C-alpha positions in Angstrom: -0.1 -0.1 0.1 2.7 2.6 1.0 4.8 1.9 -2.0 1.9 2.2 -4.4 1.2 5.6 -2.7 5.1 6.5 -3.3 4.9 5.5 -7.1 1.4 7.2 -7.9 2.0 10.6 -5.6 5.7 10.9 -6.4 4.9 10.5 -10.6 2.0 12.8 -10.1 4.2 15.4 -8.5 6.8 15.0 -11.0 4.6 15.3 -13.8 2.3 18.0 -12.5 5.7 19.9 -12.3 6.4 19.3 -15.7 2.8 20.2 -16.7 2.9 23.4 -15.0 6.3 24.2 -16.8 5.3 23.5 -20.1 1.5 25.0 -20.3 3.2 28.5 -18.8 6.1 28.5 -21.0 4.0 27.0 -24.0 1.5 30.2 -23.6 4.2 32.6 -23.1 5.8 31.8 -26.4 2.2 31.9 -28.1 1.8 35.2 -27.1 4.8 36.4 -28.9 3.4 35.7 -32.0 0.1 37.2 -31.1 1.6 40.5 -30.2 4.0 40.3 -33.3 6.9 40.5 -31.2 10.2 40.6 -33.1 11.4 37.4 -31.5 8.6 35.3 -32.3 9.9 33.8 -35.5 12.9 32.8 -33.4 10.7 30.4 -31.2 9.2 28.0 -33.2 11.9 25.3 -31.9 11.0 26.4 -28.0 7.6 26.0 -29.2 7.8 22.5 -30.4 9.8 21.5 -27.1 7.0 22.9 -24.9 4.1 21.7 -26.8 5.8 18.0 -26.1 6.4 18.7 -22.6 2.5 19.6 -21.9 1.4 16.6 -24.3 3.4 14.6 -22.6 3.0 15.8 -18.8 -0.6 16.1 -19.2 -2.2 12.3 -19.4 0.8 11.1 -17.3 -0.5 13.3 -14.4 -4.1 12.7 -15.2 -3.7 8.7 -15.4 -2.1 8.7 -12.2 -3.8 10.8 -10.3 -7.1 9.5 -11.4 -5.8 6.2 -9.9 -4.5 7.8 -6.6 -8.1 9.3 -6.6 -9.9 6.0 -7.2 -8.0 4.3 -4.3 -8.9 7.4 -2.1 -12.7 7.2 -2.8 -13.1 3.5 -2.0 -11.1 3.6 1.3 -10.8 6.4 4.2 -7.6 5.5 5.2 -6.1 5.9 1.7 -7.8 9.6 1.5 -6.3 10.6 4.9 -2.7 9.3 4.0 0.0 11.5 4.7 1.5 11.1 1.4 -1.6 12.3 -0.3 -1.7 15.2 1.7 2.2 15.8 1.1 1.5 15.7 -2.7 -1.7 18.1 -2.1 -0.4 20.7 -0.2 2.9 20.6 -2.0 1.2 21.5 -4.8 -0.6 24.3 -3.0 2.4 26.0 -1.9 4.2 25.9 -4.9 1.3 26.9 -7.1 0.5 29.6 -4.7 4.1 31.1 -4.5 4.1 31.0 -8.4 0.8 33.0 -8.7 2.0 35.4 -6.1 5.2 36.2 -8.1 3.4 35.9 -11.5 0.3 37.9 -10.3 2.8 40.7 -9.0 4.6 41.1 -12.1 1.4 41.1 -14.4 -0.6 43.8 -12.0 2.6 45.8 -12.4 2.7 46.0 -15.9 -1.4 46.4 -16.1 -1.1 49.5 -13.5 1.9 51.2 -15.4 -0.5 51.5 -18.2 -2.8 53.6 -16.4 -0.6 55.6 -14.0 2.5 56.2 -16.8 1.3 54.5 -20.1 3.8 56.9 -22.0 6.8 55.7 -20.1 8.7 53.2 -22.1 8.1 55.6 -25.0 10.0 58.7 -23.2 12.7 56.6 -22.4 13.7 55.8 -25.7 12.7 59.3 -27.0 9.9 58.3 -29.1 6.3 60.2 -29.9 3.5 58.9 -27.7 -0.2 59.3 -28.8 -2.9 58.0 -27.0 -3.7 55.5 -29.0 -0.4 53.8 -28.5 -0.4 54.4 -25.0 -3.2 52.2 -24.1 -2.7 50.0 -26.9 -5.2 50.7 -29.6 -2.6 50.4 -31.9 -1.2 47.4 -30.2 -1.7 45.2 -33.1 -0.7 47.1 -36.2 2.2 49.4 -34.7 5.6 49.0 -35.5 6.5 49.9 -32.1 3.6 49.1 -29.5 3.7 49.5 -26.2 6.1 46.8 -24.6 3.9 46.8 -21.1 1.5 44.5 -22.6 3.4 41.3 -24.0 5.1 40.9 -20.4 2.0 41.8 -18.8 -0.2 39.2 -20.6 2.7 36.5 -20.2 2.8 37.3 -16.5 -1.0 37.0 -16.0 -1.0 33.7 -18.1 1.7 32.4 -16.0 -0.6 33.3 -12.9 -3.5 31.7 -14.4 -1.7 28.4 -14.7 -0.7 28.4 -11.5 -4.1 29.7 -9.9 -5.7 26.8 -11.6 -3.5 24.1 -10.7 -4.0 25.6 -6.9 -7.9 26.0 -7.3 -7.8 22.3 -8.0 -5.9 21.0 -5.4 -7.2 23.3 -2.7 -10.7 22.1 -3.7 -9.3 18.0 -3.5 -7.6 19.3 0.2 -10.8 20.5 1.5 -12.9 17.8 0.6 -10.8 15.4 1.7 -10.9 17.3 5.3 -14.4 17.3 5.1 -14.7 13.7 4.7 -11.9 12.0 6.6 -10.8 15.0 9.2 -7.2 16.3 9.4 -5.4 15.8 12.4 -1.5 14.9 13.3 0.8 14.6 10.2 -2.1 16.0 8.0 -2.6 19.1 9.8 0.9 19.8 10.3 1.6 19.4 6.4 -1.2 21.9 6.1 0.6 24.4 8.2 3.6 23.7 6.5 1.5 25.0 3.4 -0.3 27.6 4.8 1.8 29.6 7.2 5.2 29.8 4.6 2.1 31.3 2.1 1.1 33.7 4.6 4.5 34.8 5.4 5.3 35.7 1.9 2.3 37.4 1.2 2.7 39.6 4.1 6.0 40.2 3.4 5.5 41.1 -0.3 2.4 43.3 0.7 4.6 45.2 3.2 7.0 45.7 0.5 4.3 47.3 -2.1 2.8 49.3 0.6 5.7 50.8 1.6 6.8 51.8 -1.8 3.7 52.7 -2.8 3.5 55.1 0.0 6.8 56.5 -0.7 5.5 57.4 -4.4 2.6 59.0 -3.0 4.7 61.2 -0.9 7.0 61.9 -3.6 4.2 63.1 -5.8 2.5 65.1 -3.1 5.5 67.1 -2.4 6.2 67.2 -6.0 10.2 66.0 -5.6 12.4 65.1 -8.6 12.7 61.7 -6.8 9.1 60.7 -7.8 10.5 60.1 -11.4 12.9 57.2 -10.2 9.7 55.5 -8.3 7.9 52.6 -10.0 4.2 53.4 -8.9 2.6 50.5 -10.9 5.3 48.0 -9.5 4.4 49.1 -5.9 0.9 48.9 -6.4 0.9 45.1 -8.2 3.2 44.0 -5.2 0.5 45.5 -2.6 -2.6 43.7 -4.6 -0.7 40.5 -5.2 0.2 39.9 -1.6 -2.8 41.4 -0.3 -5.0 38.7 -2.1 -2.6 35.8 -1.3 -2.0 37.1 2.4 -5.9 38.1 2.6 -7.4 34.7 1.6 -5.1 32.5 3.6 -5.5 34.7 6.7 -9.4 34.4 6.5 -9.2 30.8 6.0 -7.1 30.2 8.8 -9.0 32.6 11.0 -12.5 30.8 9.9 -11.3 26.9 9.7 -8.0 26.2 11.5 -7.2 29.0 14.2 -8.4 26.8 17.0 -6.2 23.8 16.0 -3.1 26.1 14.9 -2.9 28.6 17.9 -0.9 25.6 19.5 1.1 25.1 16.8 5.0 26.0 16.6 4.8 26.9 13.1 2.1 29.5 13.6 4.5 31.1 16.0 7.5 30.7 14.0 5.6 32.6 11.1 4.9 35.4 13.5 8.4 35.9 14.8 10.0 35.9 11.8 7.3 38.6 10.3 8.2 40.6 13.9 11.9 40.3 13.4 11.4 41.5 9.9 9.1 44.3 10.9 11.4 45.6 14.4 14.7 45.3 11.9 13.2 47.6 9.0 11.1 50.0 11.4 14.4 50.9 13.5 16.0 51.2 10.1 13.6 53.8 8.7 13.5 55.6 12.4 17.1 56.1 12.3 17.3 57.3 8.5 14.5 59.8 9.7 16.7 61.0 12.6 20.0 61.0 10.4 18.5 63.6 7.8 17.3 65.7 10.6 20.8 65.3 12.4 22.9 65.8 9.4 20.9 68.9 8.8 21.5 70.7 12.1 25.3 69.8 11.8 25.3 71.5 8.2 25.4 68.5 5.8 24.6 69.6 2.5 23.9 66.7 0.5 22.7 64.0 3.6 22.2 60.7 1.9 22.4 62.3 -1.5 19.4 63.8 -1.0 20.8 67.5 -1.9 18.4 70.1 -0.9 15.4 67.4 -1.2 15.0 67.1 2.1 11.0 66.2 2.1 11.7 63.7 -0.8 14.5 62.2 0.8 12.2 61.5 4.0 9.8 59.7 1.9 11.4 55.9 2.1 12.3 56.3 5.7 8.9 57.4 6.5 7.1 54.9 4.6 9.2 52.1 6.1 8.7 53.3 9.8 5.2 53.9 9.0 4.2 50.5 7.4 6.8 48.3 9.4 6.1 49.8 12.4 2.1 49.2 11.6 3.2 45.3 11.1 5.2 45.2 14.4 2.4 46.5 16.7 -0.2 44.2 15.2 2.3 41.1 14.7 2.8 41.5 18.5 -1.2 41.7 19.3 -1.6 38.8 17.3 1.5 36.6 19.2 -0.2 37.9 22.6 -3.8 36.7 21.6 -2.1 33.4 20.4 -1.1 33.6 24.1 -3.7 34.4 25.9 -5.8 31.2 24.8 -3.2 29.0 25.9 -1.6 27.9 29.5 0.7 30.3 31.6 3.9 28.7 30.7 3.2 28.9 27.2 2.5 32.7 27.6 5.5 33.2 29.4 7.0 31.5 26.9 5.9 33.7 24.0 6.4 37.0 26.1 10.1 35.9 26.4 10.4 35.1 23.0 9.2 38.4 21.7 11.2 40.5 24.5 14.6 38.4 23.6 13.9 38.6 19.5 13.5 42.6 19.8 16.9 43.1 22.1 18.6 40.7 19.8 17.8 42.9 16.7 18.1 46.4 18.4 21.6 45.0 19.9 22.9 44.5 16.5 21.6 48.0 15.1 23.0 49.7 18.1 26.0 48.0 17.8 26.6 48.3 14.0 25.9 52.3 15.1 28.4 52.3 17.8 31.0 50.3 15.4 30.4 52.7 12.6 30.8 56.2 14.9 33.9 54.8 16.1 35.1 54.0 12.8 34.5 57.7 11.9 36.0 59.4 15.3 39.2 57.0 14.7 39.7 57.9 11.4 39.3 61.6 12.0 42.1 61.0 15.1 44.7 59.1 13.1 44.5 61.1 9.9 46.7 63.9 11.3 48.8 61.5 13.1 50.0 59.9 10.2 49.7 63.3 7.8 47.0 61.9 5.7 43.6 63.9 5.1 40.5 62.5 6.7 37.0 62.1 5.0 34.1 64.7 6.1 33.0 63.4 9.2 29.6 64.8 9.7 27.7 62.8 7.5 28.7 59.4 8.7 28.4 60.6 12.3 24.9 61.8 11.6 24.3 58.3 10.1 26.1 56.2 13.0 24.9 58.0 15.8 21.3 58.1 14.8 21.3 54.2 14.1 23.0 53.8 17.7 20.4 56.0 19.7 17.5 54.0 18.0 18.6 50.9 18.4 19.9 51.7 22.0 16.4 53.1 23.0 14.5 49.7 21.7 17.1 47.4 23.1 16.8 49.5 27.1 13.2 49.0 26.5 13.3 45.4 26.3 16.3 44.4 27.7 16.6 43.3 31.7 19.7 42.7 33.0 18.5 41.0 36.2 15.2 39.5 35.3 12.7 37.2 37.2 14.3 33.9 37.7 11.9 32.0 35.7 13.1 34.5 32.9 16.5 34.5 33.6 16.8 30.5 33.1 14.7 30.5 30.1 16.0 29.0 26.6 15.1 32.2 24.8 17.0 34.4 27.0 20.0 32.0 26.7 19.6 31.9 23.0 19.9 35.8 23.0 22.9 35.9 25.1 25.0 33.1 23.2 24.1 34.6 20.0 25.4 38.0 21.1 28.6 36.0 22.1 28.7 34.7 19.2 28.7 37.7 17.1 30.8 39.7 19.1 33.6 36.5 19.0 33.3 36.6 15.0 33.3 40.5 14.9 36.2 40.8 17.0 38.1 37.8 15.0 37.4 39.8 11.6 38.4 42.8 13.3 41.9 41.3 14.6 42.7 39.9 11.0 42.0 43.8 9.4 44.1 45.1 11.9 47.2 43.0 11.5 46.6 42.7 7.9 47.2 46.6 8.0 50.0 46.6 9.9 51.8 43.6 7.7 50.7 45.7 4.8 53.2 48.0 5.6 55.8 45.3 6.9 55.9 43.3 3.8 55.5 46.8 1.2 58.6 47.5 -0.6 58.3 51.1 0.1 56.5 51.4 3.4 55.3 54.6 4.2 53.4 56.3 7.3 51.5 58.8 5.3 49.3 56.1 3.5 45.9 56.2 3.5 45.5 52.4 3.7 47.0 52.4 7.3 43.8 54.3 8.4 42.3 50.8 8.4 44.2 49.7 11.6 42.1 52.7 13.4 38.9 51.4 11.4 39.4 47.8 12.8 40.3 48.9 16.0 37.2 50.9 16.4 35.2 47.2 15.4 37.6 45.4 17.7 36.5 47.9 20.8 32.7 47.3 20.1 32.8 43.9 19.7 34.9 43.3 23.1 32.8 45.5 25.1 29.9 43.9 24.0 30.7 40.2 24.2 32.3 40.9 27.4 29.1 42.4 29.0 27.0 39.5 27.7 30.0 36.8 29.1 29.2 38.8 32.7 25.3 38.3 32.3 26.1 34.7 31.1 28.2 34.5 34.2 25.6 36.0 36.4 23.1 33.8 35.1 24.7 30.9 36.1 25.8 31.6 39.6 22.1 32.7 40.1 20.6 29.7 39.2 20.0 27.1 42.3 22.8 24.8 42.6 22.1 20.9 41.8 22.3 19.1 45.3 23.2 15.2 45.4 20.3 13.2 45.9 20.0 12.1 49.8 18.7 8.3 50.5 15.5 8.7 51.6 14.4 7.8 55.0 12.3 4.9 55.6 8.9 6.3 55.8 5.6 4.4 56.6 3.1 4.0 53.6 -0.3 4.6 54.8 -3.2 2.6 52.7 -6.2 4.1 53.2 -9.3 2.3 52.4 -12.4 4.6 52.4 -15.5 2.6 52.4 -18.7 4.9 52.7 -20.8 3.0 53.6 -20.2 -0.4 54.3 -20.8 -3.0 51.8 -23.0 -5.2 53.6 -25.8 -2.7 53.2 -26.5 -3.6 49.8 -27.0 0.1 49.1 -26.7 1.0 45.1 -24.6 4.2 46.0 -22.3 2.4 47.9 -18.5 2.7 46.5 -15.4 1.5 47.8 -12.3 3.6 47.3 -8.7 2.4 48.0 -6.6 5.1 48.5 -2.5 4.8 48.9 -0.4 7.8 50.6 3.3 7.4 51.4 5.7 10.1 52.8 2.9 11.1 55.2 1.9 10.6 59.2 -1.5 9.5 60.3 -2.2 13.1 61.1 -1.2 14.4 57.9 -4.2 11.9 56.5 -6.4 12.5 59.0 -6.4 16.5 58.5 -6.5 15.4 54.5 -9.6 13.4 54.9 -11.2 15.6 57.2 -13.4 17.9 54.8 -15.4 14.3 54.0 -19.1 14.6 54.4 -20.3 13.9 57.8 -22.2 10.4 56.5 -18.6 9.3 55.2 -16.3 6.8 57.2 -13.1 5.7 56.7 -10.0 3.4 58.3 -6.8 3.6 58.2 -4.7 0.5 58.0 -0.7 1.1 57.9 1.2 -1.0 55.9 5.1 -2.0 55.5 7.0 0.1 52.3 6.1 -1.8 49.3 3.6 -3.8 50.5 0.1 -3.3 49.1 -2.7 -3.2 51.5 -5.0 -6.1 51.4 -8.9 -5.9 52.0 -10.0 -9.2 53.4 -13.6 -8.3 53.1 
């Protein structure tokens, strides 16, 4: 049975992949002829190959999946098998990701036709009429709007993947309704559902931030508006929203009760949370960077020139979009934890706290290293007789990253938390990760410092006034930050180990009288239908302890204590 399933579903999976590729490539090649593309005549060989792929893969997949479905309809165990669910959810996962990418590309080109239809003609210096822009002359113009062909090709690929996904999603829903979904089958569904949710969410957030940036730039009439692809941003936003929205609604309506305790749901949430924290911190630091650079008199901070409002568009959109995602993902994780036991709630809280501390630690450590790097260059350059670069712009950049990262870190990090938090796995992971990153950074910085010295030692004409010697101060700054961070977390590790209760050797157990308590309510001789006899064995307690424990029995109940020797079972002779 298992070998038969492996054969049927393995062949179905391989032939389905070949069929999807053949259909997508065949349709794209046919569209070259439909749109009179100059490369169409050179694609006849590829057309034959893609037709052969489709013609062979389709019957192979159809026959094998028909037999697999026939066996599944006859036997509920076959229908609920893990191998069948693995094939179905593999097809759903692959087709959903493919549809997400293709749909984003197709929507990007289509939306560009409405937002800036003359864009491609302006780039090559050709005249643009309304008819040519919207594609009325598409089939007869010598130079048609180039947006239509890739939009149609990506749309066809999206249609292929959507058809494959819809078929297998329907099959999965029918199987779930017929034989249920527990254990490994539910785990496989989560392996499909939550990676898709994560991919759709990240694509949606990327598109939302880019679209917000484009709207900002157009609102302030910034010259940077011409460099932002509004159609591409809107395409990412819509495609991600469709994929994420559908799967999020499906999970909340049908699976949230089962999945709230799932590790995959928590992992998906924490990955999205870590990405949101990192990008939001970066956006906030960039906002402060432009403000501080202007205050220090930097003429061209970040290459923005005098267009400060335009320069603020990108970091502000990142902060708004990913900051909102940060808040919402934290609320979702908290809501999931509230439905679980206390230990699980505390575990989710510890994971979030230490994750935010780790991400922010990396931000302020990079900021501190970059700041000391710049200051070391300013101090070393006069000593060796070289000219240092301007310090205002890099100091503004690194100082703001240091300030924002440190603010988030201090808000989440506790050097001496409660005992349960101090010994928890998330805190140990944070401390060891910080130690590992610090040691690796110190290792690289040490290599860089020694290389800067040996460069002059091995040089045929060593010279002190060489700008390459500035690397010694650069890497010394990195070494100082890495050593300081590593030393601090090493002390935290030692303090946590010292605070942990010592493990005492097990002492030999003293002889304790075991008390067997037959509880009879009332006597069995009465033949009352409500009569029940309970046999209770109590160890490591005195008779007074047992009397006190049983003092809350009803007034009509009775019990009798019969002490027994250790290891012996009470014997009731009645």
